[in-house]
MARTIMI-423868 format. One record per residue: x, y, z of N, C-alpha, C in turn; residue number from 1. Coordinates in Angstrom, 2 decimals. Layout:
# MARTIMI-423868
NODE     n.u     n.v     n.w    ca.u    ca.v    ca.w     c.u     c.v     c.w   i
NODE       X       Y       Z       X       Y       Z       X       Y       Z NUM
...
***
This chain:
# MARTIMI-423868
NODE     n.u     n.v     n.w    ca.u    ca.v    ca.w     c.u     c.v     c.w   i
NODE   40.78  -79.92  130.56   40.41  -79.40  129.26   38.91  -79.52  129.01   1
NODE   38.29  -80.52  129.60   36.87  -80.75  129.38   36.03  -79.59  129.90   2
NODE   36.43  -78.98  131.01   35.65  -77.87  131.58   35.80  -76.58  130.78   3
NODE   36.79  -76.52  129.88   36.99  -75.33  129.06   36.16  -75.37  127.77   4
NODE   35.66  -76.52  127.38   34.87  -76.64  126.16   33.47  -76.09  126.39   5
NODE   32.99  -75.18  125.55   31.67  -74.57  125.75   30.53  -75.49  125.32   6
NODE   30.35  -76.59  126.04   29.35  -77.60  125.69   27.94  -77.01  125.66   7
NODE   27.63  -76.17  126.63   26.29  -75.57  126.70   26.02  -74.70  125.47   8
NODE   27.03  -73.98  125.01   26.86  -73.14  123.84   26.71  -73.95  122.55   9
NODE   27.43  -75.04  122.46   27.32  -75.90  121.28   25.93  -76.53  121.22  10
NODE   25.44  -77.03  122.37   24.09  -77.59  122.40   23.04  -76.53  122.07  11
NODE   23.23  -75.33  122.57   22.30  -74.25  122.25   22.31  -73.90  120.78  12
NODE   23.49  -73.88  120.18   23.60  -73.60  118.75   22.94  -74.69  117.91  13
NODE   23.20  -75.94  118.26   22.60  -77.05  117.51   21.08  -77.06  117.65  14
NODE   20.59  -76.81  118.85   19.13  -76.79  119.03   18.51  -75.60  118.32  15
NODE   19.21  -74.46  118.27   18.70  -73.32  117.50   18.64  -73.64  116.02  16
NODE   19.65  -74.33  115.53   19.63  -74.74  114.12   18.47  -75.70  113.84  17
NODE   18.26  -76.66  114.73   17.16  -77.61  114.53   15.80  -76.92  114.56  18
NODE   15.62  -75.98  115.49   14.36  -75.25  115.54   14.15  -74.40  114.28  19
NODE   15.23  -73.83  113.76   15.13  -73.06  112.52   14.78  -73.96  111.34  20
NODE   15.36  -75.13  111.29   15.06  -76.08  110.21   13.61  -76.53  110.29  21
NODE   13.11  -76.77  111.50   11.70  -77.15  111.66   10.80  -76.03  111.17  22
NODE   11.11  -74.79  111.56   10.28  -73.67  111.13   10.34  -73.47  109.62  23
NODE   11.50  -73.63  109.02   11.63  -73.48  107.57   10.95  -74.61  106.81  24
NODE   10.96  -75.81  107.38   10.37  -76.95  106.68    8.84  -76.88  106.62  25
NODE    8.23  -76.03  107.41    6.78  -75.88  107.35    6.32  -75.37  105.98  26
NODE    7.19  -74.67  105.30    6.86  -74.16  103.97    6.62  -75.30  102.98  27
NODE    7.35  -76.38  103.14    7.30  -77.47  102.17    6.22  -78.50  102.47  28
NODE    5.66  -78.49  103.66    4.60  -79.44  104.00    3.25  -78.81  103.74  29
NODE    2.29  -79.63  103.36    0.95  -79.14  103.08    0.11  -79.23  104.35  30
NODE    0.33  -78.29  105.25   -0.39  -78.25  106.52   -1.41  -77.13  106.51  31
NODE   -2.36  -77.22  107.41   -3.33  -76.15  107.53   -2.64  -74.91  108.10  32
NODE   -3.26  -73.77  107.90   -2.69  -72.52  108.38   -2.57  -72.51  109.90  33
NODE   -3.61  -73.01  110.58   -3.61  -73.01  112.04   -2.49  -73.89  112.59  34
NODE   -2.31  -75.06  112.01   -1.26  -75.97  112.48    0.12  -75.38  112.20  35
NODE    0.30  -74.82  111.03    1.59  -74.21  110.69    1.93  -73.06  111.63  36
NODE    0.96  -72.21  111.90    1.21  -71.09  112.80    1.45  -71.55  114.23  37
NODE    0.78  -72.59  114.66    1.00  -73.11  116.01    2.42  -73.65  116.15  38
NODE    2.86  -74.43  115.18    4.22  -74.97  115.22    5.24  -73.85  115.14  39
NODE    4.98  -72.87  114.31    5.89  -71.74  114.16    6.01  -70.94  115.46  40
NODE    4.90  -70.70  116.12    4.93  -69.97  117.39    5.65  -70.75  118.48  41
NODE    5.44  -72.05  118.52    6.12  -72.87  119.53    7.62  -72.88  119.30  42
NODE    8.04  -73.06  118.05    9.48  -73.06  117.77   10.09  -71.69  118.02  43
NODE    9.35  -70.62  117.72    9.86  -69.27  117.97   10.03  -69.02  119.47  44
NODE    9.07  -69.49  120.26    9.16  -69.31  121.71   10.37  -70.04  122.27  45
NODE   10.57  -71.29  121.86   11.71  -72.05  122.37   13.03  -71.46  121.88  46
NODE   13.06  -70.98  120.66   14.30  -70.39  120.16   14.63  -69.10  120.91  47
NODE   13.64  -68.29  121.21   13.88  -67.08  121.98   14.38  -67.41  123.38  48
NODE   13.80  -68.44  123.99   14.25  -68.84  125.32   15.69  -69.34  125.30  49
NODE   16.04  -70.12  124.28   17.42  -70.61  124.16   18.38  -69.45  123.96  50
NODE   18.02  -68.53  123.10   18.89  -67.38  122.85   19.10  -66.57  124.12  51
NODE   18.04  -66.37  124.87   18.14  -65.55  126.07   18.94  -66.24  127.16  52
NODE   18.68  -67.49  127.40   19.32  -68.19  128.52   20.75  -68.60  128.19  53
NODE   20.97  -69.17  127.01   22.29  -69.71  126.70   23.25  -68.63  126.20  54
NODE   22.83  -67.85  125.22   23.76  -66.95  124.58   23.82  -65.57  125.21  55
NODE   22.78  -65.15  125.92   22.83  -63.86  126.59   23.12  -64.00  128.08  56
NODE   23.34  -65.21  128.52   23.77  -65.52  129.90   22.84  -64.90  130.95  57
NODE   21.53  -65.05  130.75   20.57  -64.44  131.66   20.62  -65.06  133.05  58
NODE   20.94  -66.33  133.18   20.93  -66.97  134.48   22.29  -67.10  135.14  59
NODE   23.31  -66.45  134.60   24.66  -66.64  135.12   25.14  -65.50  136.00  60
NODE   24.32  -64.50  136.27   24.75  -63.40  137.11   24.17  -63.56  138.51  61
NODE   24.66  -62.75  139.42   24.13  -62.78  140.78   22.76  -62.12  140.87  62
NODE   22.45  -61.29  139.89   21.19  -60.55  139.89   20.17  -61.20  138.96  63
NODE   20.20  -62.54  138.87   19.33  -63.21  137.90   17.85  -63.12  138.28  64
NODE   17.54  -62.94  139.55   16.13  -62.83  139.95   15.49  -61.60  139.34  65
NODE   16.15  -60.46  139.40   15.57  -59.25  138.82   15.55  -59.31  137.29  66
NODE   16.50  -60.01  136.69   16.50  -60.17  135.24   15.29  -60.98  134.80  67
NODE   15.02  -62.09  135.49   13.86  -62.91  135.13   12.54  -62.20  135.43  68
NODE   12.48  -61.42  136.50   11.27  -60.65  136.79   11.01  -59.64  135.67  69
NODE   12.06  -58.98  135.19   11.92  -58.03  134.10   11.46  -58.73  132.81  70
NODE   11.98  -59.91  132.56   11.56  -60.67  131.37   10.09  -61.05  131.48  71
NODE    9.67  -61.54  132.64    8.26  -61.91  132.83    7.36  -60.70  132.68  72
NODE    7.79  -59.56  133.19    7.00  -58.34  133.06    6.88  -57.94  131.59  73
NODE    7.97  -58.02  130.84    7.94  -57.69  129.42    7.02  -58.61  128.63  74
NODE    7.05  -59.90  128.96    6.16  -60.86  128.29    4.71  -60.56  128.65  75
NODE    4.46  -60.22  129.90    3.09  -59.88  130.32    2.58  -58.65  129.58  76
NODE    3.39  -57.61  129.48    2.98  -56.40  128.77    2.74  -56.70  127.28  77
NODE    3.59  -57.53  126.69    3.41  -57.89  125.27    2.10  -58.65  125.07  78
NODE    1.81  -59.60  125.97    0.57  -60.37  125.83   -0.66  -59.50  126.05  79
NODE   -0.62  -58.60  127.00   -1.74  -57.68  127.23   -1.96  -56.80  126.00  80
NODE   -0.88  -56.32  125.40   -0.99  -55.49  124.21   -1.57  -56.28  123.04  81
NODE   -1.07  -57.49  122.83   -1.55  -58.31  121.71   -3.01  -58.69  121.88  82
NODE   -3.37  -59.21  123.06   -4.75  -59.64  123.25   -5.70  -58.46  123.40  83
NODE   -5.22  -57.35  123.91   -6.06  -56.14  123.94   -6.37  -55.63  122.55  84
NODE   -5.39  -55.68  121.68   -5.60  -55.28  120.29   -6.56  -56.24  119.59  85
NODE   -6.38  -57.54  119.80   -7.30  -58.51  119.21   -8.71  -58.32  119.74  86
NODE   -8.82  -58.05  121.03  -10.12  -57.85  121.66  -10.84  -56.64  121.05  87
NODE  -10.11  -55.55  120.86  -10.74  -54.33  120.37  -10.97  -54.35  118.87  88
NODE  -10.00  -54.83  118.10  -10.10  -54.68  116.65  -10.75  -55.86  115.94  89
NODE  -10.54  -57.05  116.41  -11.04  -58.22  115.69  -12.30  -58.79  116.32  90
NODE  -12.28  -58.94  117.63  -13.40  -59.58  118.30  -14.55  -58.61  118.58  91
NODE  -14.36  -57.33  118.38  -15.44  -56.35  118.43  -15.83  -55.85  119.80  92
NODE  -15.02  -56.02  120.82  -15.32  -55.48  122.13  -14.57  -54.18  122.31  93
NODE  -15.31  -53.08  122.45  -14.67  -51.77  122.59  -14.66  -51.35  124.02  94
***
């Protein structure tokens, strides 16, 4: 019976709840904007990773190598887009 209990899913759910509580509690603390945004980005990154790995079963298929390569490629394209936009619009390099 122990192997039928979804322990990994329960831990993922509890950790997602804790990360959400941490992100929500930033509203009530008097922190600087930079610190609040840093904590928020870190919790968002970990929550996205938990959602992808635990609840979307990204590592449980036989084709997990191509799934992770696609995820890394998507993250790379997102970062290039974000930092390219910051470079052109805010930092003044055209």
